[in-house]
N, C-alpha and C positions, 0 to 999 in steps of 0.2 A: 646694594647692587647685586643683580643676578649674575651668576657665573654662566658664560655661554654654553657650557656643557649641560645646563639645566633646561635649555630650550628644547623644543620638539622638532626633530629633523625627519625628513622623509626617508624612504628605504635606501636612498643613495647618500644619506648623511647631510643633505642640503635643506635649506629653507630660503624662501624668497626674501630679498633685501630691496626694499623700495627706497630710492634716493630722492629727497625733496629739498629744494632750495629753502634754507632757513629764514631768508628774508622775504621772498615773494610767495612762498608756499607752493610754487610750481613743482609738480612731479617731474623729475628729470629722467629717471630711468628705473628699470627693474633688472636686477642681476641675482645671482645665486651665491650663497655663502654657507660655509660649514663652520664648525667651532674654531678651527685654526684661522680662517679668514676673519672671523669676528675678533679673535684675540689680537691679530695683527692690526686690525682697524682701531681697536681700543688703545693699543700701545702707541701706534704711530700717529693717531688722530687724522689719518687719511684713509680713504676707502680701499678695502681689499675684498676681492671676490674669488670664487672658484669658476674657472672656465670649463664648462661641460664639453665643449668641442676640442679644446687643446689639452684638457686634463691637467691644468696647472693653475697656480694662483696668479692673479694679476692685480697690480696696484693702479687704480684709475689715474691716468695722466702721466704715468712713468715715462712713456715714450712721446705722447702728444703735448705734454705740458698742461693739459686741461685737468688739473688736479682738483680734488674735492676735500677741503678741510672739514673734518667732522666736528660739529658742535655737540651733538647728542645722538645716542642710539637708543631707540625705544623698541619695545616688543609688544605684540598684541595680546589680547586677553587669553588666547589659546596657547600662547608661547610658541607659535609655529611660523611667525613672520616677524621681520624687523623693519623699522623705519629709521633711515639715517638722515638726520638734518645736517645739511652741509652749506659751506660757503664755496661756491664753484668758481674756479679760475678758468673760464672758457666753457664752450659747449660740452654737453654731456654725451651727445650722440655722435657716433662715428661718421655720420653723414655731414656733420657740421652744424646741424640744427641744435638749438639750445637744449631742447628736450627730445627724448626718443619718442614721445607721444605727440607728434606734430601732424598726424594724419587722422581723419575721422571716417567712421563707418556710416555716419548719418549727417545730414545737413544741420547746421546750428539751429536750435529751437525745435527740431523735430522731437516728437514723443513716441 
């Protein structure tokens, strides 16, 4: 297992964390994590992120109840992004949508 400190972070100490439903494979959300957020995620088996706007850690679902139980955390070939496979207890998006990716820039089937 790779130590979170061995991942490649940007100049702010962050990397993108993609959250995907482990059962349906639906991409639920994108957030930002640093080594400490990843350590908290691995220890608690729930998703933790760094809020760039509030400048603080947040545990998804701590206030809404829409928690994400982590099954696995993977990292990409460049070690600069992670994929969190989760069991979600409710919608991921603050709008109430299941996924934050519910809007489209193009019509379905367009190329």
